[in-house]
C-alpha positions in Angstrom: -65.9 57.7 0.3 -63.6 55.3 2.1 -64.1 51.7 1.2 -65.3 49.1 3.6 -62.6 46.7 4.8 -64.2 43.9 2.7 -64.1 46.1 -0.4 -60.5 47.0 0.3 -59.5 43.3 0.5 -61.5 42.6 -2.7 -59.8 45.5 -4.5 -56.4 44.2 -3.5 -57.0 40.8 -5.0 -58.6 42.3 -8.1 -55.6 44.6 -8.6 -53.2 41.7 -8.4 -55.3 39.7 -10.8 -55.5 42.5 -13.4 -51.7 42.9 -13.1 -51.2 39.2 -13.7 -53.6 39.3 -16.6 -51.7 42.2 -18.2 -48.2 41.0 -17.6 -48.5 37.3 -17.8 -51.5 36.3 -19.9 -49.9 32.9 -20.6 -50.5 32.0 -16.9 -54.2 32.4 -17.5 -54.4 30.2 -20.6 -55.5 27.0 -18.9 -58.9 27.0 -17.2 -59.6 25.7 -13.7 -60.6 22.1 -13.4 -64.3 21.8 -12.6 -65.6 18.8 -10.7 -68.8 18.0 -8.9 -69.4 16.0 -5.7 -72.2 13.6 -6.6 -73.1 12.5 -3.1 -75.4 15.5 -3.0 -77.6 13.7 -5.5 -78.7 11.3 -2.7 -79.8 7.7 -3.4 -79.2 7.1 -7.0 -77.1 4.7 -9.1 -73.6 5.9 -9.7 -74.1 5.7 -13.5 -76.9 8.1 -13.3 -74.6 10.6 -11.5 -71.8 10.2 -13.9 -74.1 10.5 -16.9 -75.5 13.8 -15.5 -72.0 15.3 -15.3 -71.2 14.2 -18.8 -74.4 15.7 -20.1 -73.5 19.0 -18.6 -69.8 18.8 -19.7 -68.4 18.6 -16.2 -65.1 16.7 -16.8 -64.4 15.5 -13.2 -66.4 13.7 -10.5 -65.8 13.7 -6.7 -67.2 10.3 -5.5 -68.6 9.9 -2.0 -66.6 7.5 0.1 -69.3 5.0 1.0 -67.1 2.1 2.1 -68.8 0.1 4.8 -67.0 -3.2 4.7 -66.0 -5.9 2.2 -69.5 -6.0 0.7 -70.7 -2.4 1.1 -69.6 0.5 -1.1 -68.3 1.4 -4.5 -64.9 -0.2 -3.8 -66.5 -3.7 -4.1 -66.1 -3.4 -7.8 -63.6 -0.8 -8.7 -63.3 -2.2 -12.3 -67.0 -1.5 -12.8 -66.6 2.1 -11.6 -63.6 2.6 -13.9 -65.7 1.3 -16.8 -68.4 3.8 -16.1 -66.0 6.6 -16.0 -64.5 5.6 -19.3 -67.9 5.1 -20.8 -68.9 8.7 -20.2 -65.4 10.2 -20.4 -65.5 11.6 -16.9 -62.5 11.4 -14.6 -62.3 11.0 -10.9 -60.9 14.0 -9.1 -61.0 12.4 -5.6 -63.0 10.8 -2.8 -65.1 12.8 -0.4 -64.5 11.1 2.9 -67.3 10.9 5.4 -66.5 11.0 9.1 -69.4 10.6 11.6 -69.7 9.2 15.1 -69.2 5.7 13.7 -65.7 6.3 12.2 -64.4 9.6 13.7 -60.7 10.2 14.1 -61.4 12.2 17.2 -63.8 10.0 19.1 -63.0 8.4 22.5 -64.6 5.2 21.2 -61.7 2.8 20.4 -63.9 0.7 18.1 -65.0 3.7 16.0 -61.4 4.9 15.6 -60.4 1.5 14.4 -63.2 1.7 11.9 -61.9 5.1 10.8 -58.5 3.5 10.1 -60.0 0.7 8.1 -62.2 3.2 6.3 -59.3 5.4 5.2 -57.1 2.5 4.1 -59.9 1.1 1.9 -61.0 4.4 0.4 -57.4 5.4 -0.4 -56.8 2.1 -2.2 -60.1 2.6 -4.1 -59.2 6.2 -5.0 -55.9 4.9 -6.6 -57.8 2.1 -8.5 -60.2 4.6 -10.2 -57.6 7.2 -11.0 -58.4 9.8 -8.3 -56.0 12.4 -6.9 -57.0 13.0 -3.3 -59.1 11.8 -0.4 -60.9 14.4 1.8 -60.4 13.9 5.5 -62.2 15.7 8.4 -60.2 15.8 11.7 -63.4 15.9 13.8 -66.9 14.4 13.8 -69.3 15.9 11.2 -72.6 16.9 12.8 -71.2 17.2 16.3 -70.6 20.8 17.5 -69.2 19.8 20.9 -66.0 17.7 21.5 -66.2 14.3 23.2 -63.8 15.6 25.8 -60.5 17.6 26.0 -58.5 15.0 23.9 -60.4 15.2 20.6 -57.6 17.0 18.8 -54.8 14.8 20.2 -56.6 11.6 19.3 -57.4 12.8 15.8 -53.7 13.7 15.2 -52.5 10.3 16.5 -55.1 8.3 14.7 -54.5 9.9 11.3 -50.7 9.7 11.7 -51.1 5.9 12.3 -52.6 5.4 8.8 -50.9 8.1 6.9 -48.5 5.7 5.2 -51.5 4.5 3.1 -51.5 7.9 1.3 -47.8 7.7 0.5 -48.0 4.0 -0.6 -50.9 4.7 -3.0 -49.8 8.1 -4.3 -53.0 9.8 -3.0 -53.1 13.2 -1.4 -54.7 13.5 2.0 -56.7 16.7 1.9 -57.8 18.0 5.3 -61.0 20.0 5.3 -61.7 22.8 7.7 -65.4 22.8 8.6 -67.3 25.5 10.4 -67.5 25.1 14.2 -71.3 24.6 14.2 -70.7 21.3 12.4 -67.3 20.1 13.6 -65.7 21.1 17.0 -62.0 21.2 15.8 -60.1 22.6 12.9 -62.6 25.2 11.5 -60.2 27.5 9.6 -57.3 27.2 7.1 -54.9 28.3 9.8 -56.0 25.7 12.3 -55.8 23.0 9.6 -52.2 24.1 8.7 -51.3 23.6 12.4 -53.1 20.2 12.4 -51.0 19.2 9.4 -47.8 20.2 11.2 -48.9 18.3 14.3 -49.6 15.1 12.3 -46.1 15.6 10.9 -46.2 13.0 8.2 -45.3 13.4 4.4 -48.6 11.7 3.6 -50.7 14.5 5.2 -49.8 17.8 3.5 -52.8 19.1 1.7 -56.1 21.0 2.2 -59.6 20.7 1.0 -61.2 24.1 1.2 -64.9 25.0 1.1 -66.2 28.5 0.5 -69.2 28.0 2.7 -67.1 27.0 5.7 -64.7 29.9 4.9 -67.7 32.2 4.9 -68.5 31.0 8.5 -65.0 30.9 9.9 -62.6 33.1 8.0 -62.2 36.9 7.8 -62.2 36.9 4.0 -62.7 34.0 1.6 -60.2 35.2 -1.0 -57.5 35.7 1.6 -58.2 32.3 3.1 -57.7 30.7 -0.4 -54.4 32.5 -0.8 -53.4 31.5 2.7 -54.0 27.9 1.9 -51.4 28.3 -0.9 -50.1 25.3 -2.9 -51.4 22.9 -0.2 -54.9 23.5 -1.6 -55.9 20.6 -3.8 -59.6 20.9 -3.9 -62.1 23.7 -3.3 -65.8 23.0 -2.7 -68.1 25.7 -4.1 -71.6 26.7 -3.2 -73.4 30.0 -2.5 -73.9 31.7 0.8 -77.2 29.8 1.4 -75.5 26.6 0.5 -77.4 26.4 -2.8 -75.6 26.3 -6.1 -73.6 29.4 -7.1 -75.6 32.3 -8.4 -78.4 31.7 -5.9 -77.1 33.7 -3.1 -74.6 36.5 -2.3 -71.2 34.7 -2.7 -68.5 36.8 -4.4 -67.7 34.4 -7.1 -65.3 36.7 -9.0 -63.0 37.2 -6.0 -62.8 33.4 -5.5 -61.8 32.9 -9.1 -59.3 35.7 -9.1 -57.7 34.3 -5.9 -57.4 30.8 -7.5 -55.7 32.2 -10.6 -53.3 34.2 -8.4 -52.4 30.9 -6.7 -51.6 29.3 -10.1 -54.4 26.8 -9.3 -55.3 26.3 -13.0 -53.1 23.2 -13.3 -53.4 19.5 -13.3 -54.3 17.9 -10.0 -56.1 20.9 -8.6 -59.9 21.0 -8.6 -62.9 23.3 -8.0 -65.9 21.1 -7.0 -69.6 21.9 -6.8 -71.1 20.8 -3.5 -74.4 22.5 -3.0 -75.9 20.8 0.1 -78.8 23.2 0.7 -79.7 24.8 4.0 -79.5 23.0 7.3 -76.7 21.7 9.6 -77.2 17.9 9.1 -75.2 17.9 5.9 -74.8 14.1 5.6 -78.6 13.6 5.6 -78.7 14.7 1.9 -76.9 11.5 0.8 -79.8 9.4 1.9 -82.5 11.5 0.3 -84.4 10.8 -3.0 -84.5 13.9 -5.2 -86.3 14.6 -8.4 -84.2 14.3 -11.6 -84.9 17.9 -12.6 -83.7 19.2 -9.2 -80.5 17.2 -9.5 -80.0 18.6 -13.0 -80.4 22.1 -11.7 -77.7 21.6 -9.0 -75.2 21.0 -11.8 -76.6 23.5 -14.3 -76.5 26.4 -11.7 -73.0 25.4 -10.6 -71.8 26.2 -14.2 -72.3 29.9 -13.3 -68.7 29.4 -12.1 -67.6 28.9 -15.7 -69.6 32.0 -16.8 -67.9 34.2 -14.3 -64.5 32.7 -15.1 -64.9 33.6 -18.8 -66.1 37.1 -17.9 -63.0 37.7 -15.8 -60.6 36.3 -18.4 -62.1 37.6 -21.6 -64.5 40.4 -20.5 
């Protein structure tokens, strides 16, 4: 029986992975760097989040970019954040930037775009101070499916370019995230983000933050989208098809892992980050919730299914 198109694409990636495994086992020696985006834990002290990751042996943390001004956000005491990371032997992978109506790069509100510039400069500086690698940036407005007008894209490109020097000056990678079109009206695919990066045309804006849920919504095939992102991919958010932790839906975890190894993604400075937001379109709402400790523990524990499948593929 002829394979479905999906199965044909999966088989192509599996064949290439098995060939790599047989011919170059040394390239599979190092494991992928696992991180977790702790803003999904909601309203809790940062130490509680870091302790949880240490308890589940997750070596990296993606910290939510909660800068709100000189007196609001983690950046008010970066030394204290560094001390917590050192205390629990957890390292910062990067900063998850938040871009809503109040600080959108694409908005026609001049005051909000100025806030976006200030926000990026401060979060990039903070990222450097705590040893992070990247800052996630969204070209559009999260939670807004319709553009403000016909100039959203052009404003976003111009605004980001105007602050892009901050990434170069601080040695932090700007990772542009494609988000599905029901949540953000521009740049919903890897290909569209690659064009956005070309249009920004700045050495400080050269990388991509992928997300398998958004790829599920906007790409033809998740594995192919990962390979298409290529060496520009610096971080990949992982969750299942229902946006719950991996293993609780129908996500093809094996193909994702094989595609990453084919990229040579198992190297320093490249991360796979759990971000199980749960169902619903108002993704930012979760950061303001209060969730039971056992539920937050489960988010991390279930995400470790990624490690289980990784070992099966490499040693099974």
